[in-house]
N, C-alpha and C positions, 0 to 999 in steps of 0.2 A: 908411605902409610896412607890408607884411605880412611876418611872420617865421615861418619854419618850422624848428624845432629837431629834431635827430635825434641818435642815437648812444648813448642811454642803454641801460642793461641791468643785468645781474647780474654782479658781478666779485668775486673774492676779495680780501681785505685784502692790501695790498702790490702789487696789480696796477695796470694802467694802462687808460685808456679815453680816447677823444677824442670830444667833442661838436662838432657843427656847427650852424650857424644861417645859413640863407640868406634874404636879403632880396629883396623884390620890390615894385614900385610906385613906386620912386624912380629917377630917371635918374642922379642924382649921388650921390657917396659922402661928402658933406660933413656928416657927423654922427658923433658918438661912439657906441660900442656897449658893452654890458656883459653880464655873466652874474651872475645871482642864484640863490639856492636857498631852498627852504622845506621844512622838515620838519614833520610833523604837530604841530599845537599850538604851533608857533613862528612868529615873525615872519620875513618875507623878509630874507635875509641877503646882503649884498654879497660877491661872490666876486672878480670881475675886471672891468676895463674897459680899453678901448683907444680912442685918439683916431682921427680920421678917416683918417689915412694909416698907422697902425700904429707910428708913431715913439715914442709915449708910452703907457705902460701903468701900471696900479696894481692892487694886490691886497689882499684882505682878510687879516687876520693869520692866520686859521685855515688858509689855503692857500698862503701865501707860501713860495716855495721848492719847492713840489710841483706847482703848477698853472701853466700858461702860456697866455696869451691871445694870439691873433694874428688877422690878417684878410687876406683876399685880395680886393681890390676888383675885380679882373677877374672874379671869380666871385661877387661881392657876398655873401661868406660870411665869418663870423667863427668861429673855432675855440677850443675850450678843451681843451688837452691836460692830462690829469689823471694824475699819477704817484703812487706810494706811497700808494694809496688806503687809507682807514681806514673802519671801520664808521660812525663819526660823520659821514662824508661822505654818507651815505644821505639822499636828499632828492629833491624834484622840482626840476630845474634849468630856469631860464627865461633866455632871451636877451631883450635889450631894446635899443631904439634911441632916441636922442635926436631931438629935432626937427631938421629940416633947417636947417643953418647953425650948429648947436651942435656944434662940431667937437672939443671937448675930451673927454677921458675923465672920468667922474664916478662917485663911489661912492654917490651918493644916489638912492634909489628914485624920489623925486619929480621928478628931473630927466630921467626917461625917459617917453616918452609912447606908445611902441609896445612890445607884449610878444608873445612867442611863446607857444605853447600849453603849453610845459613838456615835459620828458622825464625819466622816472624813472631815477634811479641807485640801485642797491642794492648795498652792499658787505657781504659776509658775512665773519664772523670765522673 
């Protein structure tokens, strides 16, 4: 599956932004998807994940209560709504997809086999 992420940009602390990630190359939606981020010099960090039909989600501790993941299978798109942004949220954000048939949401980088190109989010103080 090919993933195209978009929606990053520059936003002030306390603001909101929504990222989108559109998948192509698979006819079915039978796979979990997730968002991760990576700041310079740091490891890739789990942000949020959603199962195949959107009924189950999970979040990293650093974004719980501020970010919301959702998916629209009719558009083959997963979203990350980010509210109350902080400067420490600044990073490159990556969307990822699990292999077909792996329908659950997952917080583990190694359980995703397709990655988007990343979109930069910068939060100014």
